[in-house]
N, C-alpha and C positions, 0 to 999 in steps of 0.2 A: 745219879739223882739230879733232876732238873729243878732248880729253885727259881721261881718267878721273881724277877727283880722289881717289877712294877705291879700295882694292883690291877685286877681285871676291869677293863673299861669297854663300854659299848661304843663302837666307832660311830661317828656322826654320819648321817645319811648323805649320800652324794647324788649327783645328777644321773649317774648311770643306773642307780637303783630305783629311779622313779618309774611308776607304772605308766606304760604307754597307752595312748587312747585306743589303739586298735587291739589291745590285749585286755581291755576292761571286761568285754563280754566274750571272753574266750570259751566259756562253757556253752555258748549258743552257736558256735561256729560248726560248719559241716566237717565231720571227721575226715571226709575224703580230701579235704584241703591239705592234709598232711603230705599228700603226694606232691604238692607244689614245692615242697622243700627238697624234693629229689633233684638230682642233677638234670640239666637241660636235655640231653639225649633221651633219658628215661621218660621224662614228661612228654616229649614229642612222640615216642613210640606208643605210649599209653593213649594219647589223644587219637592217633591214627587207628589203633585197634578199636577204640570205642566208636569212631566214625564208621568204620567198616561194619560193625555190628548194627548200628542204627540204620544204615542204608539197607542192610540185609533184611532187617525187620520190616522196613517200609515196603520193600519189594514183596515180601511174603504176605503182608497184609493186603497189598493191592491185588495180588494174584488170588487171594482168598475171596476178595470182594467180586472179582471178575468171575470166578468159578461159581459163586452163589448166584450171580446175575444170569449166567448161562443156564443154570438149573431151572430158573424161573421162566426162561423163554420156551416158546412152543417150537419144537424142532420140526422142520418140514420132512415130509416123507421122502426117503431116498428111493429112486427108481433105477433099476438096473435092466439092461437089455436081456430079454428072455430068448430072443431068436434073431437071426439075420438071414437075409436072402440076397442072392447075387443078381445084378442087373447087367445088361449088355451095354457097355460104354460107361458113361458117367451120369449119375443121377443129378438133376438140377432142381427139381421141385417134386412135390407129391401132394395128393389129396385123397381123403378117405370118404367113401360113399357106400353105405350099406355094408356088405360083406366083401368089398373089393378095395384094394389100394391101387390108385393110379399114379404112376411115376413118370415124370417128364425126363427125357433122356436127351443126349446130344444128337441122337439120330431118330427122334420120334418120341413115342410114348408107349408104355406097357401097362398091363393090368395084372395084379397078383391077388390071390385069395388070402383073406385074413386068417383063415383056419390053418392052412398048411404052408402059406407063403410061396406057393408055386405059381409060376407064370402061366396064365391062361390065354393071353392074347397080346399081340403087339402090332403097332402101326408104324411103318417106316417107309411109306410110299415115296415120300420126298425127304431127302436127307437134310432136315433142318432141326435146330435145337429148340426144344420147348422150354420156355423161361418161366411160365406160370400156368397153374391149372386150378380151375374152380369146378367142383363137381356137385351135382344135384341128383338126389335119389327120387325117381318118379314112382317107385313101387313096381311090383310085378316084374322084378328082375330087369328093370329099365333104368338107365342113368343117362344124364346129359352132362357133357363136359365142355367147358369154355377153356381153350388152350391158347396161349399167346406165344408165338415163336420169336426167334431172334430178329426177324425183320419187322416185328410189331404187328403182324397179322393176327386177327382173332378168328380162330377156327372153332366151330361148333360141331361136336361129335355126339353120336348116339351110341351107347354101349348096351347091347341087348343080346342075350343068349351067348355071352362070352365072345362077342365080336364087335368090332368098331365100324361105324359108318360116319363118313364126313357129310354133314348136313349142308353147311354153308360157311363161307369165309366172309365176314361182315364188311371189312374194309378193303376188299380186293378191287383194284381198278386196272384197266388195260394200260393206261398211260402211267408209266412209273414216276414221272415228274409230279403227278397229282396224287401220289400215294400218301396216305396218312398212317401214322404209327399209333399204336394203342399205348396209353400211359397207365390205365387202371381199369379193371373190370370188377363190378360189384353185383352180386346176386341178392335179390330181396329175400327176406325171411319167408320160406315157403316156396320160393322159386317161381313166382308169378311174373316177375319183371327182372330185367337185367339192364344195368347201366354201363356204358362203355365211354371212357374219356379218350378222345382222339386229338392228335396234334398234327397239323400240316406244316408247310414251310413258314408261313407267316401268321397262322391263326390256330386256335384251339376251340373245340366244341364238345358238347356232351350229347350222346344219343341214348335214348331210353327205348327199350324193346319190350313188347309183351310176348311172353313165351306161351305157346299153345300146348300146355301140359296135357290137357284132356285129349286133344287131338292126337298127340304123340302116342299116348297109351292105347287109344283106340286103333290107330294105324298099326302099331306093333302087334296087338292082339289079333287083328284080322289077317296078318301075314306072319304067323309064328314060324313057318318053315322057310321063309325067304332068306336068301343069302345076304346077311347084313354086312358081311365084311370078311376079312381073312382071319381064319383061326390061326393059332400058333403053328400047327402042322402045315396048313396050306401056305402060310407065309414063308416058311423055310423052303418049301418045295418050289415056290414061284418067286422067290425073292430076287433071283438074278434077272429074270425076264421083266419083273416089275420095275426094277431100278433102271434097266436098259431103256425101257420104253417111256419112263417118266421124264418130264422136263422140269425146268425151274418153276414154272407156274403150277398152281394148284388146280387149275380148271379141269383138265381131263384126266390127269394121271391117276388120282385115287379111284375115280369111277371105273376107268379102264382096267386098273389092276384088280379091283375088288369085284367087278362084274355085279354091281348092286342092282337088284330088281325092285327093292323097296324104296319108296320116296316118301319122306316125311314133310309135314307142313313147315313152312319157313317162319321164323320170328317176324313179328309185325313191328315196324318202326313207328313209335308212338309220338315221341317228342324229339326235337333238336333244340338244345339250350346253348346259346352263345354268350360270350362275356358281355357285360354291359358296355354300351358305347360311351366314349368320353363326353362329358357335359360341355356343350358349346353355347354360344350366344343364342338368344331367343330370336325367332322370326316373327313373333306376334306383334301386331301394331298396337293393340290395346288389351286390357285385362279380360274383356268379353271374349275375345278370340281364344285366349288361354283357357277360360272356364268351359268353353264349348268342347274342348278336347278331353276334359276330365269328368264330363257328366256321367260316363259309364265306369268311373273309378279305374280307368286303365292306367297302368304304370304309375300309380299314385305312390309316391315315396322314393322313386328313383331320382328325382330332381330334374327331369327333362322339361316338364311343363312350368317354366318360369318366365319372367319378364326382364331378365338381365341381358343387356346387349353385349356384343363382343367388345365394343369400345370400353364399356364399364369394367369387364374382366381385365382388359389390358391396362387400364389406369390403376386398378387395384393391385395388379401384379407389379407394376412399376413402383408404386408407393411402398409396397412391402419390401421389395428388393433394395430400394434406396435407403430404407430405414434400417434394415438388418443386413446390410451388405457384408460387414465384417464377420458375421456368423454363418453366412451361407457358403456352401461348398461350390466350387466351380464345376458346372456340368453343362452338357449340351441339352438345351431346352427342347429342341426339335426331336431328338431321339427319345427323351423321357415322355413326351406327349404321344409319340407314335407307338410306343411299346404297349403291347396288349398282354393281358394276363395269359399265362401259359398253363396254369394248373387250377383245378377246382376240387373242392371237397363236397361230396354229396351223400345224402342218407335217404333211405326209404322210410316213410312214416306211415303209421297206421291211422285210421280215422280218429279225429280229435276235434276239440272246439276251435282250433286254429284253422283246420282244413275243412271248410264248409263246402260240401259237394253240391253240384248243381241239382235243381229240382228235377225229380223223375229218375235220377240215377240210383241204382241199387248199391248199397254199401255192405260189405262183408267185414265183420270186426277183425278177422285175422288176415285180411288182404290189404296191402299198402294202398293208401288213397292219394298219396302225394310224395314229393321229394323236396328236400331242402338243399340249396346250392349256395355256396359262397366262393368267389374267385379270389385269387391272391391280390392283396392290396385293396380290396373292396370293403367299404363300410356296411354294405347291405347284405342281409340274409334273405334270399328269395325263395318263395314256396311256389311249386307248380303242382296242379292237380293232375292225376293220372286217369281220371274217369272220362277220357275223351271218346267220342263215338268213333267206331271203325270207319265210318263213311267220311269223317272230317279229314281234310287235307292237312298234311304235316306242314306247320308254319315254321319257316326258317328264321323269322324275326318274332319269335314268341315272347310275349310279355308275361311276367310273373303274376300269379293270382294274388299273392300276399307279399309285402315287403316289410322287413324289420330293419330300420336304420340303426346303426350303432355309433357310439361316440368316437371310436377308433377303428382302424382296419381289423378285420377278423383274421386271426392267425390259424386257429384250428377249432374243431368242434367234435362233439361225440353225442351219440344217442344211446340211451339205456337199452337193455335187451327187451324190455317190455314196450319200448317205443313211447313211453310216456314222458320221460325227462330228457331235455335237451340242454347240453352244456356248451357255452360259447366262451372262447378265450380271445382277447383282443391284444393289440400291440402295447397298450398301456398297462399290461399285466393285470387285467380285470377279468374274473371268471364269473359268469352269470349262469345260474341253473334255472331253467324254465320248466313249468308244468304245462305240458301240451294239452292235457285234458281240461284244465281250468283256465289256461290262457294267461297266466301271470307269473312273474319271477318268484322263485322260492328263496333265493339267496344271492347276494353279490359279494364276492371276496376279492380283495385287492392284494396282490403279492408285492414284494419289494420292487421298486422302480428299476433297480439294476438287473432284475431277472427278465429273461425272455422265454415265454412259454412256447415249447415246441409241439407238444401233444398232450392230450388229456384222455382219460379212459374211466369208464364206470366199472366198479368192482362188484 
């Protein structure tokens, strides 16, 4: 038996029994904080596991959002090849016209039927590679082909009754040193005109041809049984002799090999458009002499008819270079001045308010009435009318009928399929949309200055 020696007393409170400040609201604390009392390794493992789960949930949520966004997008139609056909050699280009597919080869060109993809005709009188083909359906089983070969020659073919006929080579010359190469071929909507951009050794120019479509159809109908060219069977049987007798020139070999009796009308050269000349000092002695030259509104807007002398240009150039010498790059001034534009962009335009035809000229709403041309590095968009009389002589120094000056050099341009809207993009990243019917701009959009516009298209 235990007998208490002293009476029961309550011990006095000590400092260790005092309630700490962080424990006063212990009932409001997060129960998960109890895990903090666990040893350090266990807490680290717990945090890593929770971090993994959080990252996994973020990835799942992001993928769900992407999946939902993909469902809202319009998926493009996937097209798969339904058939294939074999060609002799390597195919370099192709064009479709009517029920035929024309394929450019390394050894000529061939024609295939769209229905069964069978070869119906081939032309290989001269072993040259065809680099580009432009086809035009004339109707009545007649087609016109513009083919550009590896030497830059533009060949015009007639395809009728499943046979080829070489009509003409546009830029063929006897002197090889004077030969020009084709850069681009453009056919107008409907095939009434064709534009060929050519380059020589030191210059470039644009030639516009009028295509006699009606005459071609009439001539083919009048000679339906004429031997228009080699059929595929005749070609195989006489291929060896044709190749042996053919030379590098196109002049006689196709005609001799094909024994063509039919002759078609040749395209008519309508315009020759050359790059604008550099602006030089004025030769006028007084303003009256300059005004006499622009009474007929000729070359108005190109900047040629001015009163600034050569000495004034030279003084202004010297002042500019002395002021901004540290910002200018060192370059050869003589070469930069002599360099001529080497490329041009041109479009065929239907009749509009901008292209006012001459009095007495007939205008058809679906036939182009003019072209728009701008050369590399030029501020001016030039318009030329196509309704020239056949009796007029082709002017090598042709002046534009309308000139649109721009604030910066024109980089690229585009024309809508209806030929009503014209888009111009300049080096200052400005895009202007013009309404050709009304004759005023619809909108002007400026892109970021750091951007350089390469091409524009209407959708």
